[in-house]
N, C-alpha and C positions, 0 to 999 in steps of 0.2 A: 303333388306336393309331398304327400306321405312317402312316395317312392324315393324322392330326393332326400328326405330326412333319414330314411332307412339306409340309403347309400352312404350318407355322411357318417352315420353311426357305425356302419360296417367298416368304413375306412379308418375311423378312429380306433375301433377295436383291433384292426389289423396292425395299426401303427404302435399300439400299446405294447405288445410283446417285444417289438424291436427296441423300443425305448427302454423297456425293462432290462433287456439283454445288454444294451449299451451301459446302463447304470451298473449292472452287475459286473461287467468287464472293468469299468472305471474303478468301482469299489474293490474288486479283486486286485487290480494293479496297485492301488495305494496300500492295500493290506500287505502285498508282497514287498513293496518298498519299505514299509515300516518294519516288517519282519527282518529284512536284510540289514536295515539300520540297527535294530536291536542286536542282531547277530554280530555286527561289526563292533558295536560298543562293548559287547561281552568279550570279544576278542581282545580289545585294548585293555579291558579290566584284567583278564587272565594273563595277558602277555607281560604285564608289568607287576604281577604278583608272584612272589617266590612260592614254590621252588621252580627253577627253570630247567626244562628238558633239553640241555645242550647236546647230549649225545644223539637224541632223536632228531634234533634240528639238523645236525651234521649228516646224519644218515639220510634224511629226506632230501637235503641239498645235493648229496652225492647221487642219489637215485634219480632225482629230477634232472640234474645236469647230465648224468650218464645216459639216460634214456632219450633226452632231447637233443644233445649235441650233434650226433651224426646227421640227423635230419636238418638241423639248423645249418650245419657246415655245408651240406650239399646244396641246400637252398641258397645260401649266401654266395657260394661260388658261381652257381648258375645265374643268379641275379646280377652279379658284377659283370660276368662274361656277356650275357645277353644285352644288358643296358649299354655296354661299350660298343658291341657290334651294331646295334640299332642306331646309336647316336652318331657313329662315325660318318655315314653318308651325308647327313644333314649339316654337320659342322664342316665337312669337306667342301660343300657347295659354297660356303662363305669364306673359305680359306682359313678357318679357325680350328683346324684339326689339332693344333698344339694345346687347345683348351680342353681336350677330351678328358685327360686324367683329373683335372680340377673339377670339371662339371660332374663327372661320375662320383668322385669322392664326396663332394658337397651334397649331391642328391641322396647318396646312400646313407651318409652319416647323419644328415639332418632329418630325413623323413622315411625313406624307403626301408632302410635297414631296421630301425626300431619297430616299425609297424608290421612288416612282413615277419620278422622274428617273433614278435609278440603273438601274431596270429598262429604261427607254427607252434609256439609254446602253449597257446590255449587249446589247440587241437590235440597235441600230444600229452602234455602234463595235465592240463585241465580236465580232459576226459578221463585220464587215468585216476586222478584224485577223486573225481565224482563217482566213478564206478567202484573204486576201492571202498570208499566210505559207505556207499549205498549197499554194497554186498555185506559189509560189517553190520550195517543196520538191520538188514534182512535176516541175517543169521544170528542176530541178537548178541553179537560180540560186544557191542557198545553197552548193552544192559549188563552183561557179565562184568565189564570193567567197573561200572558203577557199584555193583554189588561187592566187588573185591576191594573197594576203597580207592580206586584210581580215578582221577578226574579225567574223563574222556575228552572233554573240550580242550583242556590244556595239552594233553598228550597227543591228540589226533589233529585238532584244528590249528592251534597256535603253531605247532611245529611245521606243519605243511604250508601255512600262509607265510610264515617267516622265511622258510626255505625258498618258496616261490618268489618272494620279494627280493631276496638276496641274489638268487641265481639269474633272474631276468636281465639285469644290467651286464652281468658277466657273459651271458650268452650273446647279448647284443654286441658287445665289444669283439667277441670271437667271430661273430657273423660278419661284422663290418670289415674286420681284418682279412678274412677269407674272401669276402666280396672284392676287396681291392686286389687280392692276388688273381682272382678271376678276371678283373678288369685289365690287369697287367698282361695276362695271356691274350685277352681280346685285342689289346693295342698291338701286340707283337704278331698277330695273325697276318696283318698286312703292313708291317713295318718292322723296324729294328730299334727298339728303345731299351736302354739299360734299366735295370731295376732302380738304381740310384737316381737317374734322371726322372723316371716315372714317379718315384716317391717324392722328390722335390716338387714336381709339377702338381701332384695330387694334394700336397700339404700347403702349398703357398697361398691358396685361397680360403683355407680353413682358419677359423678363429675360435677362441674359447666360447664365444656366444653361439657357435654352431654345435660344439661338442657337449658343453655342460647341460644346456636345456634338454638335449636329446637323451642324455643319460638320466637326468632327473625324472623325465616322464616315463622312462622304462621301469623305474621303481614303482610308480603308480600302476603301470600296466601289470607288473607281476603281482602286486597286492590285489588288484581287482580280479585277476584270473584266479588267484588262490582263494580269495574270500568267497567268490561266487561258486567255484567248484566245491569247496567245503560245505557251503550252505546247501547246495543242491543234494550232495551226497548224505550229509548228516541228517537232513530232514526228509529223506526218502521214506515213503510209507505205503508203497503199492506192491509190496512183495518183490518177486524176481523181475516183474515188469518194470519196476521202478529203477532197477540198476541201469538198464539201457537208457531209460528216460533221463536219469540224472546225468549220465555221461553226455548225452546229446544236448541237453539244456545247458550244461556247464560250458560246452563249446560255443553254442549259439549266443548266450548272454555274455559270456566272457569276450567274444569277438565284438559284440555290440558295445560293450563297455570300453574296449580298446579304441574304437573309432570315436566315441564320445569324448573320452579323455584326450585323445590326440587333437580333436577339434578345439577343445578348451586350451590345450597347451600351445597350439599354434596362435590362437588369439592373444593369449598372455604374452607370448614371445614377441609378437608384432607390436604390442603396446610398449614394451620395454626396450625395443631395438631402435 
C-alpha cells in the first residue's frame, strides 16, 4: 500500500513540472499578445499625431516595392503558367477547355494571388524590416535617436508599417496581372488564342465581389506583416543573435497572421455573398 502511495506521489510530482511549463507557455502567449496589442495601439496613436514623416514613408514604400517586385513578378508569372498547364488536362477531359482562362483568373485573383504574394512579401520585406530594426536596436541607434530629440517610433515604425500597408495591394495587382500573362502563355503552348480573346474569357466570370474583397484583405495582410516585423525588430534584446531571430520570427508570425486573416476574410465574404 505504501508503495502504491509513493508511486502516485511520484507521478504527481512528474506531472507538476509539465503543468507548470504549460501554464508558463500560456502566460507567455497572452503576454506577447498584449504587448503586440499595445504596440499596435501606439502605432495608431503616433500615426494620426502630427508631424507626419511623408518623405520617409515614400522612401520606405519605394524600397519595399523595389526589393520585393522582382521576386513577386517571377512568382506570379510561374504561378499563372503552372496553374494553366496543370488545369488544362482535367478540363480537356470534360470538354471544358474554353473555361480555362476564366478558371485561372478567378482562382488567382480571388485567393492564390493575394496569399502567395503576401507570403513572398512576408519573406522578403518582413524579414528585411525585422533585421534592420533589430540591428539598429543592437547598435543603439534607436537610443541615439531618442537622445537627439527624434521620435524613433514615428520615424521607424509608423513609416514602415504605412509603407507595407500601401505597397501590399499594389504588389498584388502587379502579381495578378503578370500571372494572367503567364496563363496566356500557358494557354498558347498547346493552342492558338489571341490576347484579346483570352482577356475577354478571363474577365467574363469576374465580378467586383471577387476583386474588391481580395484587394481589401491585402491591406490587412500588409499591415499585419509590417506591424509584426516592426514589433520583432524594435523589441529585439539579445544582441547580435537577436537580429537573425527577429528576421526569422517576423517571417514565421507574419505568414501565420496571413493565413489567419485569409481564413477570416473567406468566412466574411461567404456570409455577404
